[in-house]
C-alpha positions as CSV (number, residue, x, y, z in Angstrom):
1,M,93.1,101.5,65.0
2,A,92.3,102.3,68.5
3,V,91.7,105.9,70.1
4,L,93.4,106.8,72.8
5,T,92.8,110.3,74.9
6,V,94.8,111.5,77.6
7,R,93.3,113.9,79.3
8,N,95.2,116.6,82.5
9,V,98.5,116.0,81.1
10,P,100.8,118.4,83.0
11,V,102.4,121.5,80.8
12,E,105.4,120.4,81.8
13,V,105.1,116.9,80.2
14,H,103.8,118.1,77.3
15,R,106.3,120.9,76.6
16,A,108.6,118.0,77.0
17,L,106.8,115.6,74.7
18,R,106.7,118.4,72.3
19,L,110.6,119.1,72.4
20,R,111.5,115.4,72.1
21,A,109.1,114.9,68.9
22,A,110.8,117.8,67.8
23,M,114.2,116.2,67.9
24,N,113.2,113.1,66.8
25,G,111.7,114.8,63.8
26,R,108.0,113.5,64.1
27,S,104.9,114.6,65.6
28,T,103.6,115.0,69.1
29,E,100.9,112.2,68.6
30,A,104.0,110.1,66.4
31,E,106.1,110.6,69.3
32,S,103.5,109.7,72.1
33,R,102.6,106.2,69.9
34,D,106.5,105.7,69.6
35,I,107.1,106.0,74.1
36,L,103.7,104.2,74.4
37,E,105.0,101.3,72.2
38,N,108.5,100.9,73.7
39,V,107.2,101.0,77.2
40,V,104.6,97.9,76.8
41,N,106.2,96.5,74.4
42,P,110.0,96.9,75.1
43,K,112.8,95.2,72.6
44,Q,115.3,94.0,75.4
45,R,112.8,92.2,77.3
46,I,113.5,89.5,79.7
47,R,113.3,85.7,78.2
48,M,112.3,84.0,81.1
49,G,114.1,80.8,79.9
50,D,117.5,82.8,79.2
51,A,117.0,84.2,82.6
52,L,116.7,80.7,84.4
53,A,119.4,79.6,82.2
54,E,121.6,82.3,82.9
55,L,120.7,81.6,87.3
56,G,121.4,78.2,86.7
57,R,125.0,78.8,85.2
58,R,125.9,81.7,88.4
59,S,124.9,79.2,90.8
60,G,126.9,76.7,89.4
61,L,124.1,73.8,88.4
62,T,125.2,71.2,86.5
63,S,123.2,68.2,84.6
64,D,123.8,65.5,87.3
65,D,121.9,68.0,89.7
66,F,118.7,67.8,87.7
67,A,119.2,63.9,87.4
68,V,116.7,63.6,90.3
69,S,113.9,65.3,88.6
70,G,113.9,62.5,85.9
71,Q,112.3,59.9,88.4
72,R,108.8,59.5,88.7
73,W,107.3,60.9,91.4
74,A,103.4,60.0,92.6
75,P,100.9,62.5,93.0
76,A,100.5,64.3,95.7
77,E,97.0,63.7,97.2
78,P,94.8,66.7,97.8
79,F,93.5,67.5,101.5
80,Q,90.3,66.2,102.7
81,F,88.8,69.0,104.8
82,E,85.7,67.0,106.6
């Protein structure tokens, strides 16, 4: 496991962290790990597919609106900068 050192934490923040740790029945270090883990890897993160599907439902899109996307399109030609 990696080791993380945080310097210059304001006294008020450290005091609040110690209080929060005590309320949750764990050490200040364990509380800090839990906070960092929840911020970096939230349990309720937004899933892009779900968000796009919900956006489609709200805007009233149907399968017919996407029928055009099934057609073959010629790839775009790159620009010539000469």
